[in-house]
C-alpha positions in Angstrom: 8.5 3.1 -15.3 8.2 0.2 -17.6 4.6 0.0 -18.7 4.8 -3.8 -18.4 6.0 -4.0 -14.8 4.0 -6.5 -12.9 4.4 -8.0 -9.5 4.3 -11.7 -9.8 4.7 -12.4 -6.0 4.4 -9.5 -3.5 5.7 -11.9 -0.8 9.2 -11.4 -2.2 9.0 -7.8 -1.2 7.3 -8.2 2.2 10.4 -7.5 4.3 10.8 -4.1 2.6 7.1 -3.3 3.1 7.2 -4.3 6.7 10.3 -2.0 7.2 8.2 0.9 5.9 5.4 0.2 8.4 7.9 -0.2 11.2 9.6 3.1 10.3 6.6 5.3 9.9 3.6 3.8 11.8 2.7 5.1 15.2 -0.1 2.5 15.3 0.3 -1.3 15.6 -0.2 -2.4 12.0 0.1 -5.9 10.5 0.8 -6.5 6.8 -1.0 -9.4 5.1 -0.3 -10.5 1.6 -3.3 -12.3 0.2 -4.3 -14.0 -3.1 -7.5 -12.0 -3.4 -8.3 -8.9 -1.3 -12.1 -9.1 -2.0 -12.3 -12.8 -1.0 -10.3 -12.1 2.2 -12.7 -9.3 3.1 -15.7 -11.6 2.4 -14.3 -14.5 4.4 -13.4 -12.2 7.3 -16.7 -10.2 7.2 -14.9 -7.0 6.5 -17.0 -4.1 5.3 -15.8 -1.4 2.9 -14.0 -3.5 0.4 -15.2 -2.4 -3.0 -14.1 -4.6 -6.0 -10.7 -6.3 -5.6 -8.2 -3.6 -4.9 -4.4 -4.1 -5.0 -4.3 -3.0 -1.4 -6.6 -1.9 1.4 -6.3 -0.5 4.9 -8.6 -2.0 7.5 -8.9 -0.4 10.9 -9.2 -2.7 13.9 -10.7 -2.2 17.3 -10.8 -4.2 20.5 -7.6 -6.2 19.9 -3.9 -5.8 19.9 -3.8 -4.5 16.4 -4.9 -1.0 15.3 -5.0 -2.0 11.7 -4.3 -4.3 8.9 -2.9 -3.6 5.5 -3.8 -6.2 2.8 -1.8 -6.4 -0.4 -2.7 -8.6 -3.3 0.0 -11.2 -4.0 -0.1 -10.9 -7.8 -0.6 -7.5 -9.4 -0.7 -7.4 -13.1 0.8 -4.7 -15.3 -2.5 -3.0 -16.1 -3.2 -2.6 -12.4 0.3 -1.2 -11.7 -0.2 1.2 -14.6 -3.7 2.2 -13.4 -2.6 3.0 -9.8 0.6 4.8 -10.9 -1.3 6.9 -13.4 -3.7 8.2 -10.7 -0.8 9.5 -8.6 -0.7 13.3 -9.2 2.9 13.7 -7.9 5.6 14.8 -10.3 8.2 12.1 -11.0 6.1 9.4 -9.3 6.4 7.1 -12.3 10.2 7.2 -12.3 10.4 6.9 -8.5 8.1 3.9 -8.4 9.8 2.0 -11.3 10.7 -1.2 -9.4 8.3 -3.7 -7.7 9.9 -2.9 -4.2 9.5 0.8 -4.6 6.0 0.5 -5.9 4.9 -1.8 -3.1 6.6 0.3 -0.5 4.6 3.3 -1.7 1.4 1.3 -1.8 1.9 0.3 1.8 2.7 3.8 2.9 -0.5 5.0 1.0 -2.6 2.5 2.9 -0.8 3.4 6.2 -1.8 7.1 5.6 -5.5 6.0 5.6 -5.0 4.4 9.0 -2.7 6.9 10.6 -4.8 9.9 9.6 -8.2 8.2 9.7 -8.7 9.4 6.0 -11.4 7.8 3.9 -11.3 7.1 0.1 -12.2 10.8 -0.6 -8.6 11.7 0.6 -6.7 9.6 -1.9 -4.5 12.5 -3.1 -3.7 13.4 0.5 -2.7 9.8 1.2 -0.4 9.9 -1.9 1.2 13.1 -0.7 1.7 11.7 2.9 3.1 8.4 1.5 5.5 10.2 -1.0 6.9 12.4 1.8 7.7 9.3 3.8 8.9 7.3 0.8 11.4 10.1 -0.1 12.5 10.4 3.6 13.1 6.7 3.7 15.2 6.9 0.5 17.3 9.7 1.9 17.9 7.7 5.1 19.2 4.8 3.0 21.5 7.0 0.9 
C-alpha cells in the first residue's frame, strides 16, 4: 500500500461500502458519512465515541435500524497508515491498497462489532471477521 494513500472524500466510495453491508449484514444497518465522527456523536448524544475515529459502529434500539456505521468523510494518510498497521492479518496492506478496498474493509470491521455484539476489546476478532468477508466478496466478483 502506498504510505501516502489518503481518502479525500469517502462519499465517492459509498456505493461500494453499502454493497458490503447489503451483502453481509443480517441486521438493518445504515451507513452515514460524516465530516467529524466525534462531533456527530456529541450532536446526537451518542455515548462511547472516544476521540475522533475514522469509523464507528453504533447499535440502535427501538427503531427500524439495528445499527449505524459512521465513516469520516476525509481520512488523511497518517490515519490510513495507523489503522492498516494495526491489522494483524498477513497481506492486509497489499489487499487494502486502494481507497475502495480500505473503506470496504473498514465498514466490514464496524459491521463485525454490530453483528457479533463485540466491544473494542475484540478488535482482532473484528479484523478477522471482516477479512473473511472481504475476501469472499472479492472471490464473488472474480
